[in-house]
C-alpha positions in Angstrom: -0.1 4.9 -18.9 -3.3 3.7 -17.5 -4.0 1.2 -14.7 -6.7 -1.5 -14.8 -7.7 -1.6 -11.4 -10.0 -4.7 -11.8 -9.9 -7.3 -14.4 -10.4 -11.0 -13.6 -7.7 -12.1 -16.4 -7.6 -15.5 -14.8 -10.8 -16.2 -16.0 -12.4 -19.2 -18.2 -12.9 -16.6 -21.1 -9.3 -15.9 -21.3 -8.1 -19.7 -21.8 -7.6 -19.6 -25.3 -5.5 -16.2 -25.5 -4.7 -14.9 -22.2 -1.0 -13.8 -23.0 -2.4 -12.1 -26.1 -4.6 -10.4 -24.1 -2.3 -9.1 -21.7 0.5 -8.1 -24.4 -2.3 -6.4 -26.3 -3.1 -4.4 -23.2 0.4 -3.3 -22.8 0.8 -2.1 -26.3 -1.9 0.1 -25.8 -0.5 1.6 -22.7 -2.4 -0.2 -20.0 1.1 -0.5 -17.5 -0.9 -2.1 -14.6 -3.5 -4.6 -14.2 -5.0 -5.9 -11.1 -6.3 -9.6 -10.7 -8.6 -10.1 -7.9 -9.2 -13.5 -6.5 -12.8 -14.4 -6.0 -12.5 -17.7 -4.0 -10.3 -19.7 -2.1 -9.7 -22.1 -5.1 -8.0 -19.3 -7.3 -5.6 -17.8 -4.4 -2.7 -19.5 -6.3 -3.8 -19.0 -9.7 -4.2 -15.3 -9.5 -0.6 -15.0 -7.8 0.9 -17.3 -10.5 -0.7 -15.2 -13.3 0.4 -12.0 -11.6 4.0 -13.3 -11.4 4.2 -14.5 -14.9 2.5 -11.4 -16.9 4.6 -8.5 -16.7 2.6 -5.1 -15.1 -0.1 -7.4 -13.5 -0.5 -7.6 -9.7 -3.1 -9.5 -7.7 -5.5 -9.5 -4.7 -6.7 -12.2 -2.5 -10.4 -12.5 -1.3 -13.7 -14.5 -1.2 -16.1 -12.7 -3.2 -19.8 -12.5 -2.0 -21.2 -14.9 -4.9 -18.7 -17.1 -3.7 -19.7 -17.3 0.2 -22.4 -19.9 -0.1 -19.7 -22.9 -1.0 -17.1 -20.8 1.8 -16.3 -22.3 4.8 -14.3 -21.2 8.2 -11.5 -22.9 6.6 -11.5 -20.4 3.6 -10.8 -17.6 5.8 -8.2 -19.1 7.7 -6.7 -19.9 4.2 -7.2 -16.3 3.3 -5.1 -15.4 6.5 -2.1 -17.7 5.4 -2.5 -16.2 2.0 -2.2 -12.8 3.1 0.7 -13.6 5.5 2.6 -14.9 2.2 2.2 -11.3 1.2 2.6 -10.0 -2.4 -1.0 -8.7 -2.8 -1.7 -5.1 -3.0 -5.2 -5.6 -1.9 -7.8 -8.0 -0.2 -10.5 -8.6 -2.5 -12.6 -9.0 -4.0 -14.8 -8.8 -1.2 -18.1 -7.2 -0.2 -21.9 -7.6 -0.5 -24.4 -8.4 -3.4 -27.8 -7.9 -3.1 -28.8 -8.2 -6.4 -28.2 -12.1 -7.3 -31.2 -13.9 -5.7 -30.6 -16.9 -3.5 -27.4 -15.8 -1.7 -27.4 -16.1 2.2 -27.3 -12.6 3.3 -26.3 -13.2 6.9 -23.4 -15.4 5.4 -22.1 -13.3 3.2 -22.3 -10.1 5.5 -20.3 -12.4 8.2 -17.4 -13.2 5.5 -17.4 -9.5 4.6 -16.8 -8.4 7.7 -14.1 -11.2 8.7 -12.2 -10.3 5.6 -12.4 -6.6 6.8 -10.7 -7.5 9.8 -8.2 -9.3 8.0 -7.2 -6.6 5.5 -7.0 -4.2 8.8 -4.7 -6.8 10.8 -2.7 -7.3 7.4 -2.6 -3.2 6.6 -3.9 -3.7 3.1 -6.6 -1.8 1.2 -9.6 -3.8 -0.1 -11.3 -3.9 -3.5 -15.0 -3.7 -2.8 -18.0 -5.5 -4.5 -21.2 -3.2 -3.9 -24.0 -4.4 -6.3 -27.1 -2.9 -4.2 -25.3 -2.9 -1.0 -23.9 0.6 -0.6 -25.6 1.6 2.5 -24.9 -2.1 4.2 -21.1 -1.7 3.1 -20.9 1.6 4.5 -22.0 0.6 7.7 -19.5 -2.0 8.0 -16.5 0.2 6.9 -17.6 2.8 9.6 -17.4 -0.3 12.1 -14.0 -1.9 10.6 -11.7 0.8 9.5 -9.4 -0.1 6.8 -6.6 1.4 4.9 -9.2 2.5 2.1 -9.2 1.2 -1.3 -11.6 0.9 -4.1 -15.4 0.7 -4.5 -15.6 -1.6 -7.8 -18.0 -0.6 -10.5 -19.5 2.2 -8.3 -23.2 2.6 -9.1 -24.5 4.7 -6.0 -25.9 7.9 -5.0 -23.9 11.3 -4.6 -24.3 11.3 -1.1 -23.1 7.6 -1.0 -20.0 8.5 -3.2 -19.1 11.1 -0.8 -19.1 8.9 2.2 -16.9 6.3 0.3 -14.6 9.0 -0.4 -14.6 10.4 3.4 -13.5 6.8 4.4 -10.3 6.9 2.3 -11.8 5.2 -0.7 -11.9 5.9 -4.7 -14.6 4.9 -7.0 -13.8 2.4 -10.0 -15.3 3.8 -13.4 -15.4 1.4 -16.5 -17.5 0.0 -19.3 -20.9 1.0 -17.8 -19.7 4.6 -17.9 -19.6 4.6 -21.9 -23.4 4.2 -22.3 -24.9 7.4 -22.7 -28.0 6.6 -20.6 -26.1 6.0 -17.5 -26.6 9.3 -16.5 -26.0 9.2 -12.9 -22.7 7.1 -13.2 -21.7 9.7 -16.2 -22.5 12.9 -13.9 -20.4 11.8 -10.7 -17.2 10.6 -13.4 -17.8 14.0 -14.4 -17.7 15.9 -11.5 -16.1 14.0 -8.6 -12.7 14.9 -7.5 -9.8 13.7 -9.4 -8.3 11.7 -6.5 -11.5 9.7 -6.3 -11.7 8.2 -9.4 -10.0 5.2 -11.0 -10.3 3.1 -14.2 -11.1 -0.5 -14.5 -12.7 -3.2 -17.2 -13.8 -5.6 -14.9 -13.0 -7.9 -17.7 -14.3 -10.0 -19.2 -17.7 -8.6 -17.6 -19.4 -5.1 -17.8 -18.6 -4.4 -21.6 -18.3 -1.0 -22.7 -20.9 0.1 -25.0 -18.5 0.1 -28.2 -18.0 -3.8 -27.4 -21.6 -4.3 -26.2 -22.1 -8.3 -26.5 -18.5 -9.1 -26.7 -16.0 -10.3 -24.3 -14.3 -7.1 -22.5 -10.9 -7.0 -22.3 -8.1 -4.7 -20.5 -6.9 -3.2 -23.6 -10.5 -1.4 -23.9 -9.7 0.7 -21.1 -8.1 3.2 -23.4 -11.3 3.6 -25.1 -12.9 3.9 -21.8 -10.5 6.3 -20.6 -11.2 8.5 -23.9 -14.8 8.7 -22.6 -14.0 10.0 -19.3 -11.6 12.6 -21.1 -14.8 13.8 -23.1 -17.2 13.9 -20.0 -14.4 16.1 -18.2 -13.3 18.4 -21.2 -9.9 17.0 -20.8 -7.3 15.4 -22.5 -6.6 11.2 -22.6 -3.2 12.3 -21.3 -4.5 14.3 -18.3 -6.9 11.4 -17.5 -4.0 9.0 -17.6 -2.0 10.9 -15.2 -4.9 11.7 -12.7 -6.4 8.4 -12.5 -2.9 6.7 -12.1 -2.0 8.9 -9.4 -5.4 8.2 -7.8 -4.7 4.3 -8.4 -1.6 4.4 -6.7 -2.8 6.8 -3.8 -5.5 3.9 -2.9 -3.2 1.1 -3.9 0.3 1.9 -3.0 1.8 -1.3 -3.6 1.2 -1.0 -7.1 4.1 1.5 -7.4 6.8 -1.1 -7.5 6.0 -4.7 -8.8 8.1 -7.7 -8.7 9.4 -7.7 -12.2 13.0 -7.0 -11.8 12.6 -3.9 -10.1 9.7 -2.5 -12.4 9.0 0.6 -10.9 5.7 2.8 -12.1 6.9 6.5 -12.9 4.0 8.9 -13.9 4.2 10.1 -17.2 5.6 13.9 -18.0 
C-alpha cells in the first residue's frame, strides 16, 4: 500500500474523469491520497471530495501563488475552516520565489499567519518551498509547528537536514524519476527512511515515464519503484517505510471517516 501525500485531485484537469482517476489509484494500491486546498474558494471543494472518495483526506490552506488575491477575511475563513476540523494538515502553504510578480512581503505575511493557525489548531503543515528553503526555515524556527512535509523538495542536504531536525519529512515524486535530477536522487537514496514520503503533485510534475502527460495518483506505484531502485530495496519495503513516515508526520491519516477505515501497515 502507498500514500500519495500531495495530489490536487480537485483540479480542473480531472473534471472529466475524476472518479475513474481515484478508482485507478486505489486499484494500483494507493490507499491514501491527500488533497490540499490552495485558496479559500476550494476549501469546501476539497472537503467534499475527500468525503466522497474512499481513502482521500484533505488539508486546508492558502497557497503562496494565490496570495495576490487573498485578503485578511481569507485568513479568518481558514481559521473557521480549521475549527470545523477533519483536516490532516494546514496546506498547501509556503513561499514561492520562482514565479515572477508575486508580492514577497504579502506571501511572507500570509505564510507566517498560517503557521500560527496551524500551531493554534495543533496541525502539521504541507509546505510549498520553491526556491525559498532558507526563508521558510527561518519562519519555522520562529513559529514552531507540529512538523509536516516539505513538498517537492529540491534543496541542499544541509537544508534537508534542517527540515528533518524541525520534525518534517521531505516529499519525493515525479522529479526523482529523471536521471539528470542528481541532487534529488542522491537525497532520496541516502536520507533516513523516516524523512521520506511519496507524492505525485498530480496533475503537475509528471514523472519521466509520463513526460508531457497529465500526472495522476496511480503513477505513484512506478515512482515508488524508482525509489526502490535508488535504495536497492524491494517495492514492498518502500511501501512500508514511506507509509510509516507519512503516518508519523500526518498522524490523522491513520483513520479516515469512511466507516472506520483504519490504515494498517502491510505485513
